[in-house]
PQR file with spaces between the fields and no chain letter, atoms N, CA, C, O and H, PARSE charges and radii, in Angstrom:
ATOM       1  N    MET     1      -9.966  -21.212    9.329 -0.4000 1.5000
ATOM       2  CA   MET     1     -10.043  -20.424   10.670 -0.0000 2.0000
ATOM       3  C    MET     1     -11.482  -21.307   11.208  0.5500 1.7000
ATOM       4  O    MET     1     -12.392  -21.898   10.627 -0.5500 1.4000
ATOM       5  N    THR     2     -11.115  -21.026   12.680 -0.4000 1.5000
ATOM       6  CA   THR     2     -12.517  -22.061   13.093 -0.0000 2.0000
ATOM       7  C    THR     2     -13.579  -21.122   13.486  0.5500 1.7000
ATOM       8  O    THR     2     -13.080  -20.011   13.665 -0.5500 1.4000
ATOM       9  H    THR     2     -10.376  -20.546   13.153  0.4000 1.0000
ATOM      10  N    LEU     3     -14.711  -21.132   13.666 -0.4000 1.5000
ATOM      11  CA   LEU     3     -15.712  -20.339   13.918 -0.0000 2.0000
ATOM      12  C    LEU     3     -15.364  -19.437   15.285  0.5500 1.7000
ATOM      13  O    LEU     3     -15.432  -18.208   15.307 -0.5500 1.4000
ATOM      14  H    LEU     3     -15.116  -22.034   13.520  0.4000 1.0000
ATOM      15  N    ALA     4     -14.998  -20.233   16.366 -0.4000 1.5000
ATOM      16  CA   ALA     4     -14.303  -19.393   17.473 -0.0000 2.0000
ATOM      17  C    ALA     4     -13.491  -18.316   17.356  0.5500 1.7000
ATOM      18  O    ALA     4     -13.685  -17.247   17.935 -0.5500 1.4000
ATOM      19  H    ALA     4     -14.943  -21.232   16.349  0.4000 1.0000
ATOM      20  N    HIS     5     -12.246  -18.648   16.355 -0.4000 1.5000
ATOM      21  CA   HIS     5     -11.315  -17.631   16.012 -0.0000 2.0000
ATOM      22  C    HIS     5     -12.068  -16.477   14.996  0.5500 1.7000
ATOM      23  O    HIS     5     -11.743  -15.294   15.089 -0.5500 1.4000
ATOM      24  H    HIS     5     -12.089  -19.517   15.885  0.4000 1.0000
ATOM      25  N    LEU     6     -12.835  -16.815   14.271 -0.4000 1.5000
ATOM      26  CA   LEU     6     -13.698  -15.806   13.394 -0.0000 2.0000
ATOM      27  C    LEU     6     -14.558  -14.595   14.498  0.5500 1.7000
ATOM      28  O    LEU     6     -14.496  -13.379   14.316 -0.5500 1.4000
ATOM      29  H    LEU     6     -13.099  -17.776   14.196  0.4000 1.0000
ATOM      30  N    LEU     7     -15.172  -15.121   15.397 -0.4000 1.5000
ATOM      31  CA   LEU     7     -15.930  -14.684   16.133 -0.0000 2.0000
ATOM      32  C    LEU     7     -14.909  -13.735   17.160  0.5500 1.7000
ATOM      33  O    LEU     7     -15.171  -12.566   17.443 -0.5500 1.4000
ATOM      34  H    LEU     7     -15.222  -16.109   15.545  0.4000 1.0000
ATOM      35  N    PHE     8     -14.031  -14.272   17.518 -0.4000 1.5000
ATOM      36  CA   PHE     8     -13.074  -13.660   18.621 -0.0000 2.0000
ATOM      37  C    PHE     8     -12.485  -12.178   17.517  0.5500 1.7000
ATOM      38  O    PHE     8     -12.751  -11.008   17.789 -0.5500 1.4000
ATOM      39  H    PHE     8     -13.818  -15.221   17.287  0.4000 1.0000
ATOM      40  N    SER     9     -11.713  -12.598   16.362 -0.4000 1.5000
ATOM      41  CA   SER     9     -11.368  -11.954   15.224 -0.0000 2.0000
ATOM      42  C    SER     9     -12.608  -10.385   15.173  0.5500 1.7000
ATOM      43  O    SER     9     -12.266   -9.235   15.447 -0.5500 1.4000
ATOM      44  H    SER     9     -11.496  -13.549   16.140  0.4000 1.0000
ATOM      45  N    VAL    10     -13.882  -10.783   14.790 -0.4000 1.5000
ATOM      46  CA   VAL    10     -14.836   -9.872   14.766 -0.0000 2.0000
ATOM      47  C    VAL    10     -15.153   -9.017   15.797  0.5500 1.7000
ATOM      48  O    VAL    10     -15.354   -7.818   15.601 -0.5500 1.4000
ATOM      49  H    VAL    10     -14.160  -11.717   14.568  0.4000 1.0000
ATOM      50  N    ALA    11     -15.240   -9.737   17.299 -0.4000 1.5000
ATOM      51  CA   ALA    11     -15.183   -8.986   18.740 -0.0000 2.0000
ATOM      52  C    ALA    11     -14.134   -8.015   18.594  0.5500 1.7000
ATOM      53  O    ALA    11     -14.313   -6.814   18.395 -0.5500 1.4000
ATOM      54  H    ALA    11     -15.077  -10.710   17.458  0.4000 1.0000
ATOM      55  N    THR    12     -12.808   -8.720   18.726 -0.4000 1.5000
ATOM      56  CA   THR    12     -11.870   -7.605   18.820 -0.0000 2.0000
ATOM      57  C    THR    12     -11.710   -6.352   17.917  0.5500 1.7000
ATOM      58  O    THR    12     -11.436   -5.231   18.347 -0.5500 1.4000
ATOM      59  H    THR    12     -12.663   -9.696   18.888  0.4000 1.0000
ATOM      60  N    THR    13     -11.920   -6.680   16.583 -0.4000 1.5000
ATOM      61  CA   THR    13     -12.155   -5.341   15.639 -0.0000 2.0000
ATOM      62  C    THR    13     -13.012   -4.553   16.071  0.5500 1.7000
ATOM      63  O    THR    13     -12.656   -3.380   16.187 -0.5500 1.4000
ATOM      64  H    THR    13     -12.143   -7.590   16.233  0.4000 1.0000
ATOM      65  N    ALA    14     -14.395   -4.917   16.446 -0.4000 1.5000
ATOM      66  CA   ALA    14     -15.406   -4.156   16.947 -0.0000 2.0000
ATOM      67  C    ALA    14     -14.992   -3.328   18.169  0.5500 1.7000
ATOM      68  O    ALA    14     -15.328   -2.153   18.319 -0.5500 1.4000
ATOM      69  H    ALA    14     -14.684   -5.869   16.352  0.4000 1.0000
ATOM      70  N    TYR    15     -14.294   -3.969   18.966 -0.4000 1.5000
ATOM      71  CA   TYR    15     -13.877   -3.274   20.396 -0.0000 2.0000
ATOM      72  C    TYR    15     -12.968   -2.244   19.884  0.5500 1.7000
ATOM      73  O    TYR    15     -13.095   -1.065   20.216 -0.5500 1.4000
ATOM      74  H    TYR    15     -14.021   -4.923   18.844  0.4000 1.0000
ATOM      75  N    ILE    16     -12.047   -2.657   19.076 -0.4000 1.5000
ATOM      76  CA   ILE    16     -10.918   -1.648   18.951 -0.0000 2.0000
ATOM      77  C    ILE    16     -11.609   -0.405   18.094  0.5500 1.7000
ATOM      78  O    ILE    16     -11.277    0.767   18.269 -0.5500 1.4000
ATOM      79  H    ILE    16     -11.944   -3.615   18.806  0.4000 1.0000
ATOM      80  N    LEU    17     -12.622   -0.831   17.141 -0.4000 1.5000
ATOM      81  CA   LEU    17     -13.144    0.486   16.184 -0.0000 2.0000
ATOM      82  C    LEU    17     -13.959    1.375   17.370  0.5500 1.7000
ATOM      83  O    LEU    17     -13.960    2.604   17.287 -0.5500 1.4000
ATOM      84  H    LEU    17     -12.892   -1.783   16.999  0.4000 1.0000
ATOM      85  N    ILE    18     -14.461    0.876   18.170 -0.4000 1.5000
ATOM      86  CA   ILE    18     -15.207    1.462   19.540 -0.0000 2.0000
ATOM      87  C    ILE    18     -14.330    2.746   19.927  0.5500 1.7000
ATOM      88  O    ILE    18     -14.492    3.937   19.664 -0.5500 1.4000
ATOM      89  H    ILE    18     -14.460   -0.122   18.238  0.4000 1.0000
ATOM      90  N    ALA    19     -13.208    1.975   20.747 -0.4000 1.5000
ATOM      91  CA   ALA    19     -12.314    2.361   21.381 -0.0000 2.0000
ATOM      92  C    ALA    19     -11.489    3.606   20.871  0.5500 1.7000
ATOM      93  O    ALA    19     -11.020    4.567   21.480 -0.5500 1.4000
ATOM      94  H    ALA    19     -13.076    1.007   20.961  0.4000 1.0000
ATOM      95  N    ILE    20     -11.475    3.246   19.522 -0.4000 1.5000
ATOM      96  CA   ILE    20     -10.864    4.741   18.804 -0.0000 2.0000
ATOM      97  C    ILE    20     -11.693    6.043   18.736  0.5500 1.7000
ATOM      98  O    ILE    20     -11.260    7.191   18.841 -0.5500 1.4000
ATOM      99  H    ILE    20     -11.855    2.465   19.027  0.4000 1.0000
ATOM     100  N    GLN    21     -12.866    5.678   18.557 -0.4000 1.5000
ATOM     101  CA   GLN    21     -13.800    6.820   18.719 -0.0000 2.0000
ATOM     102  C    GLN    21     -13.870    7.416   19.807  0.5500 1.7000
ATOM     103  O    GLN    21     -14.084    8.628   19.780 -0.5500 1.4000
ATOM     104  H    GLN    21     -13.218    4.746   18.471  0.4000 1.0000
ATOM     105  N    LEU    22     -13.723    6.782   20.981 -0.4000 1.5000
ATOM     106  CA   LEU    22     -13.971    6.955   22.411 -0.0000 2.0000
ATOM     107  C    LEU    22     -12.434    7.862   22.755  0.5500 1.7000
ATOM     108  O    LEU    22     -12.405    8.754   23.603 -0.5500 1.4000
ATOM     109  H    LEU    22     -13.549    5.798   21.003  0.4000 1.0000
ATOM     110  N    GLU    23     -11.601    7.580   22.199 -0.4000 1.5000
ATOM     111  CA   GLU    23     -10.081    8.130   22.437 -0.0000 2.0000
ATOM     112  C    GLU    23     -10.260    9.444   21.560  0.5500 1.7000
ATOM     113  O    GLU    23      -9.770   10.533   21.855 -0.5500 1.4000
ATOM     114  H    GLU    23     -11.625    6.855   21.511  0.4000 1.0000
ATOM     115  N    GLU    24     -11.012    9.187   20.471 -0.4000 1.5000
ATOM     116  CA   GLU    24     -10.569   10.675   19.827 -0.0000 2.0000
ATOM     117  C    GLU    24     -11.505   11.518   20.160  0.5500 1.7000
ATOM     118  O    GLU    24     -11.363   12.663   19.731 -0.5500 1.4000
ATOM     119  H    GLU    24     -11.410    8.302   20.231  0.4000 1.0000
ATOM     120  N    ARG    25     -12.619   11.239   20.937 -0.4000 1.5000
ATOM     121  CA   ARG    25     -13.303   12.409   21.428 -0.0000 2.0000
ATOM     122  C    ARG    25     -12.741   12.754   22.765  0.5500 1.7000
ATOM     123  O    ARG    25     -12.824   13.903   23.197 -0.5500 1.4000
ATOM     124  H    ARG    25     -12.734   10.309   21.286  0.4000 1.0000
ATOM     125  N    ASP    26     -12.231   11.894   23.362 -0.4000 1.5000
ATOM     126  CA   ASP    26     -11.262   12.561   24.805 -0.0000 2.0000
ATOM     127  C    ASP    26     -10.326   13.255   24.269  0.5500 1.7000
ATOM     128  O    ASP    26     -10.225   14.380   24.757 -0.5500 1.4000
ATOM     129  H    ASP    26     -12.163   10.960   23.011  0.4000 1.0000
ATOM     130  N    LEU    27      -9.267   12.891   23.067 -0.4000 1.5000
ATOM     131  CA   LEU    27      -8.266   13.947   22.929 -0.0000 2.0000
ATOM     132  C    LEU    27      -8.710   15.176   22.116  0.5500 1.7000
ATOM     133  O    LEU    27      -7.910   16.107   22.025 -0.5500 1.4000
ATOM     134  H    LEU    27      -9.349   11.977   22.670  0.4000 1.0000
ATOM     135  N    VAL    28     -10.121   15.282   21.412 -0.4000 1.5000
ATOM     136  CA   VAL    28     -10.666   16.393   21.008 -0.0000 2.0000
ATOM     137  C    VAL    28     -10.896   17.528   22.418  0.5500 1.7000
ATOM     138  O    VAL    28     -10.508   18.693   22.496 -0.5500 1.4000
ATOM     139  H    VAL    28     -10.771   14.525   21.486  0.4000 1.0000
ATOM     140  N    ARG    29     -11.547   16.834   23.291 -0.4000 1.5000
ATOM     141  CA   ARG    29     -11.788   17.553   24.471 -0.0000 2.0000
ATOM     142  C    ARG    29     -10.670   18.051   25.062  0.5500 1.7000
ATOM     143  O    ARG    29     -10.796   19.171   25.559 -0.5500 1.4000
ATOM     144  H    ARG    29     -11.863   15.887   23.228  0.4000 1.0000
ATOM     145  N    GLU    30      -9.465   17.449   25.153 -0.4000 1.5000
ATOM     146  CA   GLU    30      -8.352   17.793   25.904 -0.0000 2.0000
ATOM     147  C    GLU    30      -7.394   18.848   25.043  0.5500 1.7000
ATOM     148  O    GLU    30      -6.844   19.836   25.529 -0.5500 1.4000
ATOM     149  H    GLU    30      -9.362   16.540   24.750  0.4000 1.0000
ATOM     150  N    HIS    31      -7.330   18.485   23.869 -0.4000 1.5000
ATOM     151  CA   HIS    31      -6.391   19.709   23.045 -0.0000 2.0000
ATOM     152  C    HIS    31      -7.062   20.489   22.229  0.5500 1.7000
ATOM     153  O    HIS    31      -6.532   21.512   21.796 -0.5500 1.4000
ATOM     154  H    HIS    31      -7.777   17.683   23.473  0.4000 1.0000
ATOM     155  N    GLY    32      -8.258   20.156   21.906 -0.4000 1.5000
ATOM     156  CA   GLY    32      -9.073   21.223   21.220 -0.0000 2.0000
ATOM     157  C    GLY    32      -8.742   21.492   19.536  0.5500 1.7000
ATOM     158  O    GLY    32      -8.450   20.574   18.770 -0.5500 1.4000
ATOM     159  H    GLY    32      -8.689   19.324   22.258  0.4000 1.0000
ATOM     160  N    ASP    33      -8.832   22.701   19.194 -0.4000 1.5000
ATOM     161  CA   ASP    33      -8.632   22.539   17.751 -0.0000 2.0000
ATOM     162  C    ASP    33      -7.312   21.989   17.182  0.5500 1.7000
ATOM     163  O    ASP    33      -7.230   21.406   16.101 -0.5500 1.4000
ATOM     164  H    ASP    33      -9.069   23.448   19.816  0.4000 1.0000
ATOM     165  N    SER    34      -6.156   22.263   18.124 -0.4000 1.5000
ATOM     166  CA   SER    34      -5.147   21.949   17.658 -0.0000 2.0000
ATOM     167  C    SER    34      -5.097   20.720   17.213  0.5500 1.7000
ATOM     168  O    SER    34      -4.719   20.477   16.067 -0.5500 1.4000
ATOM     169  H    SER    34      -6.223   22.736   19.002  0.4000 1.0000
ATOM     170  N    TYR    35      -5.559   19.570   18.262 -0.4000 1.5000
ATOM     171  CA   TYR    35      -5.900   18.323   17.390 -0.0000 2.0000
ATOM     172  C    TYR    35      -6.665   17.705   16.503  0.5500 1.7000
ATOM     173  O    TYR    35      -6.461   16.562   16.096 -0.5500 1.4000
ATOM     174  H    TYR    35      -5.866   19.768   19.193  0.4000 1.0000
ATOM     175  N    GLU    36      -8.012   18.779   16.006 -0.4000 1.5000
ATOM     176  CA   GLU    36      -8.545   18.868   15.122 -0.0000 2.0000
ATOM     177  C    GLU    36      -7.747   19.016   13.809  0.5500 1.7000
ATOM     178  O    GLU    36      -7.915   18.251   12.859 -0.5500 1.4000
ATOM     179  H    GLU    36      -8.178   19.708   16.337  0.4000 1.0000
ATOM     180  N    THR    37      -6.905   20.000   13.805 -0.4000 1.5000
ATOM     181  CA   THR    37      -6.077   19.951   12.815 -0.0000 2.0000
ATOM     182  C    THR    37      -4.981   18.938   12.566  0.5500 1.7000
ATOM     183  O    THR    37      -4.641   18.568   11.442 -0.5500 1.4000
ATOM     184  H    THR    37      -6.768   20.622   14.577  0.4000 1.0000
ATOM     185  N    TYR    38      -4.493   18.549   13.620 -0.4000 1.5000
ATOM     186  CA   TYR    38      -3.729   17.343   13.188 -0.0000 2.0000
ATOM     187  C    TYR    38      -4.485   15.949   12.548  0.5500 1.7000
ATOM     188  O    TYR    38      -3.994   15.206   11.698 -0.5500 1.4000
ATOM     189  H    TYR    38      -4.769   18.849   14.533  0.4000 1.0000
ATOM     190  N    ARG    39      -5.690   15.825   13.137 -0.4000 1.5000
ATOM     191  CA   ARG    39      -6.699   14.656   12.909 -0.0000 2.0000
ATOM     192  C    ARG    39      -6.976   14.801   11.321  0.5500 1.7000
ATOM     193  O    ARG    39      -6.973   13.918   10.464 -0.5500 1.4000
ATOM     194  H    ARG    39      -6.089   16.429   13.828  0.4000 1.0000
ATOM     195  N    ARG    40      -7.158   15.849   11.225 -0.4000 1.5000
ATOM     196  CA   ARG    40      -7.411   16.103    9.728 -0.0000 2.0000
ATOM     197  C    ARG    40      -6.124   15.872    8.714  0.5500 1.7000
ATOM     198  O    ARG    40      -6.290   15.437    7.575 -0.5500 1.4000
ATOM     199  H    ARG    40      -7.161   16.567   11.921  0.4000 1.0000
ATOM     200  N    SER    41      -5.113   16.134    9.132 -0.4000 1.5000
ATOM     201  CA   SER    41      -4.036   16.308    8.306 -0.0000 2.0000
ATOM     202  C    SER    41      -3.419   14.475    8.390  0.5500 1.7000
ATOM     203  O    SER    41      -2.701   14.152    7.443 -0.5500 1.4000
ATOM     204  H    SER    41      -4.979   16.487   10.058  0.4000 1.0000
ATOM     205  N    VAL    42      -3.589   13.812    9.040 -0.4000 1.5000
ATOM     206  CA   VAL    42      -3.170   12.409    8.885 -0.0000 2.0000
ATOM     207  C    VAL    42      -4.195   11.538    8.742  0.5500 1.7000
ATOM     208  O    VAL    42      -5.381   11.858    8.818 -0.5500 1.4000
ATOM     209  H    VAL    42      -4.172   14.074    9.808  0.4000 1.0000
ATOM     210  N    PRO    43      -3.791   10.469    8.542 -0.5600 1.5000
ATOM     211  CA   PRO    43      -4.875    9.352    8.258  0.2800 2.0000
ATOM     212  C    PRO    43      -5.191    8.414    9.561  0.5500 1.7000
ATOM     213  O    PRO    43      -4.311    8.105   10.365 -0.5500 1.4000
ATOM     214  N    MET    44      -6.330    8.067    9.655 -0.4000 1.5000
ATOM     215  CA   MET    44      -6.282    7.317   10.912 -0.0000 2.0000
ATOM     216  C    MET    44      -5.661    5.982   11.216  0.5500 1.7000
ATOM     217  O    MET    44      -4.905    5.733   12.154 -0.5500 1.4000
ATOM     218  H    MET    44      -7.045    8.318    9.002  0.4000 1.0000
ATOM     219  N    LEU    45      -6.175    4.999   10.104 -0.4000 1.5000
ATOM     220  CA   LEU    45      -5.834    4.002   10.352 -0.0000 2.0000
ATOM     221  C    LEU    45      -4.749    3.035    9.494  0.5500 1.7000
ATOM     222  O    LEU    45      -4.321    1.913    9.768 -0.5500 1.4000
ATOM     223  H    LEU    45      -6.790    5.201    9.342  0.4000 1.0000
ATOM     224  N    ILE    46      -4.495    3.860    8.423 -0.4000 1.5000
ATOM     225  CA   ILE    46      -3.752    3.306    7.472 -0.0000 2.0000
ATOM     226  C    ILE    46      -2.611    4.144    7.186  0.5500 1.7000
ATOM     227  O    ILE    46      -2.672    5.035    6.338 -0.5500 1.4000
ATOM     228  H    ILE    46      -4.843    4.771    8.201  0.4000 1.0000
ATOM     229  N    PRO    47      -1.331    3.837    8.015 -0.5600 1.5000
ATOM     230  CA   PRO    47      -0.089    4.699    7.617  0.2800 2.0000
ATOM     231  C    PRO    47       0.197    4.933    6.332  0.5500 1.7000
ATOM     232  O    PRO    47      -0.166    4.191    5.419 -0.5500 1.4000
ATOM     233  N    PHE    48       0.861    5.973    6.188 -0.4000 1.5000
ATOM     234  CA   PHE    48       1.522    6.391    4.653 -0.0000 2.0000
ATOM     235  C    PHE    48       0.184    6.484    3.839  0.5500 1.7000
ATOM     236  O    PHE    48       0.481    6.830    2.696 -0.5500 1.4000
ATOM     237  H    PHE    48       1.156    6.576    6.929  0.4000 1.0000
ATOM     238  N    SER    49      -1.097    6.322    3.962 -0.4000 1.5000
ATOM     239  CA   SER    49      -2.039    6.717    3.046 -0.0000 2.0000
ATOM     240  C    SER    49      -2.231    8.189    2.576  0.5500 1.7000
ATOM     241  O    SER    49      -2.032    9.108    3.370 -0.5500 1.4000
ATOM     242  H    SER    49      -1.338    6.040    4.891  0.4000 1.0000
ATOM     243  N    ARG    50      -2.550    8.378    1.515 -0.4000 1.5000
ATOM     244  CA   ARG    50      -2.557    9.782    1.206 -0.0000 2.0000
ATOM     245  C    ARG    50      -3.964   10.260    1.367  0.5500 1.7000
ATOM     246  O    ARG    50      -4.943    9.595    1.027 -0.5500 1.4000
ATOM     247  H    ARG    50      -2.712    7.631    0.870  0.4000 1.0000
ATOM     248  N    ARG    51      -4.015   11.611    1.977 -0.4000 1.5000
ATOM     249  CA   ARG    51      -5.203   12.490    2.121 -0.0000 2.0000
ATOM     250  C    ARG    51      -5.576   13.080    1.014  0.5500 1.7000
ATOM     251  O    ARG    51      -4.753   13.391    0.154 -0.5500 1.4000
ATOM     252  H    ARG    51      -3.220   12.151    2.253  0.4000 1.0000
ATOM     253  N    SER    52      -7.025   13.336    0.881 -0.4000 1.5000
ATOM     254  CA   SER    52      -7.179   13.976   -0.655 -0.0000 2.0000
ATOM     255  C    SER    52      -6.782   15.494   -0.479  0.5500 1.7000
ATOM     256  O    SER    52      -6.834   16.081    0.602 -0.5500 1.4000
ATOM     257  H    SER    52      -7.694   13.083    1.580  0.4000 1.0000
ATOM     258  N    LYS    53      -6.463   15.940   -1.423 -0.4000 1.5000
ATOM     259  CA   LYS    53      -6.457   17.457   -1.179 -0.0000 2.0000
ATOM     260  C    LYS    53      -7.388   18.516   -0.748  0.5500 1.7000
ATOM     261  O    LYS    53      -7.149   19.619   -0.257 -0.5500 1.4000
ATOM     262  H    LYS    53      -6.421   15.463   -2.301  0.4000 1.0000
ATOM     263  N    ASP    54      -8.743   17.813   -1.104 -0.4000 1.5000
ATOM     264  CA   ASP    54      -9.804   18.608   -0.833 -0.0000 2.0000
ATOM     265  C    ASP    54     -10.189   18.848    0.870  0.5500 1.7000
ATOM     266  O    ASP    54     -10.848   19.764    1.361 -0.5500 1.4000
ATOM     267  H    ASP    54      -8.937   16.916   -1.503  0.4000 1.0000
ATOM     268  N    SER    55      -9.505   17.647    1.578 -0.4000 1.5000
ATOM     269  CA   SER    55      -9.853   17.568    3.339 -0.0000 2.0000
ATOM     270  C    SER    55      -8.563   18.309    3.732  0.5500 1.7000
ATOM     271  O    SER    55      -8.619   18.639    4.916 -0.5500 1.4000
ATOM     272  H    SER    55      -8.969   16.903    1.179  0.4000 1.0000
ATOM     273  N    GLU    56      -7.491   18.657    3.166 -0.4000 1.5000
ATOM     274  CA   GLU    56      -6.541   19.049    3.545 -0.0000 2.0000
ATOM     275  C    GLU    56      -6.483   20.703    3.879  0.5500 1.7000
ATOM     276  O    GLU    56      -6.554   21.472    2.920 -0.5500 1.4000
ATOM     277  H    GLU    56      -7.446   18.389    2.203  0.4000 1.0000
ATOM     278  N    GLN    57      -6.356   21.227    5.206 -0.4000 1.5000
ATOM     279  CA   GLN    57      -6.503   22.785    5.284 -0.0000 2.0000
ATOM     280  C    GLN    57      -5.274   23.451    5.343  0.5500 1.7000
ATOM     281  O    GLN    57      -4.358   22.718    5.716 -0.5500 1.4000
ATOM     282  H    GLN    57      -6.298   20.602    5.985  0.4000 1.0000
ATOM     283  N    PRO    58      -4.947   24.659    5.082 -0.5600 1.5000
ATOM     284  CA   PRO    58      -3.848   25.621    4.874  0.2800 2.0000
ATOM     285  C    PRO    58      -3.143   25.688    6.497  0.5500 1.7000
ATOM     286  O    PRO    58      -1.937   25.749    6.737 -0.5500 1.4000
ATOM     287  N    GLU    59      -4.156   25.659    7.410 -0.4000 1.5000
ATOM     288  CA   GLU    59      -3.257   25.601    8.843 -0.0000 2.0000
ATOM     289  C    GLU    59      -2.891   24.431    9.232  0.5500 1.7000
ATOM     290  O    GLU    59      -2.139   24.400   10.206 -0.5500 1.4000
ATOM     291  H    GLU    59      -5.135   25.610    7.216  0.4000 1.0000
ATOM     292  N    SER    60      -3.279   23.217    8.642 -0.4000 1.5000
ATOM     293  CA   SER    60      -2.587   21.889    8.867 -0.0000 2.0000
ATOM     294  C    SER    60      -1.145   21.866    8.102  0.5500 1.7000
ATOM     295  O    SER    60      -0.181   21.197    8.473 -0.5500 1.4000
ATOM     296  H    SER    60      -3.890   23.242    7.850  0.4000 1.0000
ATOM     297  N    ILE    61      -1.174   22.550    7.195 -0.4000 1.5000
ATOM     298  CA   ILE    61       0.272   22.693    6.351 -0.0000 2.0000
ATOM     299  C    ILE    61       1.194   23.544    7.038  0.5500 1.7000
ATOM     300  O    ILE    61       2.403   23.313    7.051 -0.5500 1.4000
ATOM     301  H    ILE    61      -1.957   23.094    6.894  0.4000 1.0000
ATOM     302  N    SER    62       0.600   24.634    7.676 -0.4000 1.5000
ATOM     303  CA   SER    62       1.569   25.416    8.285 -0.0000 2.0000
ATOM     304  C    SER    62       1.785   24.875    9.597  0.5500 1.7000
ATOM     305  O    SER    62       2.865   25.177   10.104 -0.5500 1.4000
ATOM     306  H    SER    62      -0.382   24.821    7.665  0.4000 1.0000
ATOM     307  N    ALA    63       1.033   24.167   10.247 -0.4000 1.5000
ATOM     308  CA   ALA    63       1.253   23.377   11.511 -0.0000 2.0000
ATOM     309  C    ALA    63       2.662   22.470   11.519  0.5500 1.7000
ATOM     310  O    ALA    63       3.548   22.498   12.373 -0.5500 1.4000
ATOM     311  H    ALA    63       0.156   23.922    9.835  0.4000 1.0000
ATOM     312  N    ARG    64       2.587   21.581   10.188 -0.4000 1.5000
ATOM     313  CA   ARG    64       3.387   20.580    9.959 -0.0000 2.0000
ATOM     314  C    ARG    64       4.695   21.281    9.504  0.5500 1.7000
ATOM     315  O    ARG    64       5.605   20.465    9.359 -0.5500 1.4000
ATOM     316  H    ARG    64       1.868   21.558    9.495  0.4000 1.0000
ATOM     317  N    ALA    65       5.056   22.608    9.231 -0.4000 1.5000
ATOM     318  CA   ALA    65       6.151   23.336    8.958 -0.0000 2.0000
ATOM     319  C    ALA    65       6.931   23.859   10.236  0.5500 1.7000
ATOM     320  O    ALA    65       8.155   23.946   10.340 -0.5500 1.4000
ATOM     321  H    ALA    65       4.317   23.271    9.349  0.4000 1.0000
ATOM     322  N    GLN    66       6.123   24.139   11.043 -0.4000 1.5000
ATOM     323  CA   GLN    66       6.803   24.329   12.343 -0.0000 2.0000
ATOM     324  C    GLN    66       7.283   23.239   13.173  0.5500 1.7000
ATOM     325  O    GLN    66       7.841   23.477   14.244 -0.5500 1.4000
ATOM     326  H    GLN    66       5.129   24.068   10.959  0.4000 1.0000
């Protein structure tokens, strides 16, 4: 990997991570508690990774059942 490719990769990754935070903030503002519950029940970046049982809320389980 050349230095230019490395710099591009780092800059793109930083941009995506910042954009995720801004998008999450907007979604919480628009959808409120229902999005917060959803966000606590699913992984942010790595699909199919498991959440710890401590972070799972009872209302998120009932929300998935509906």
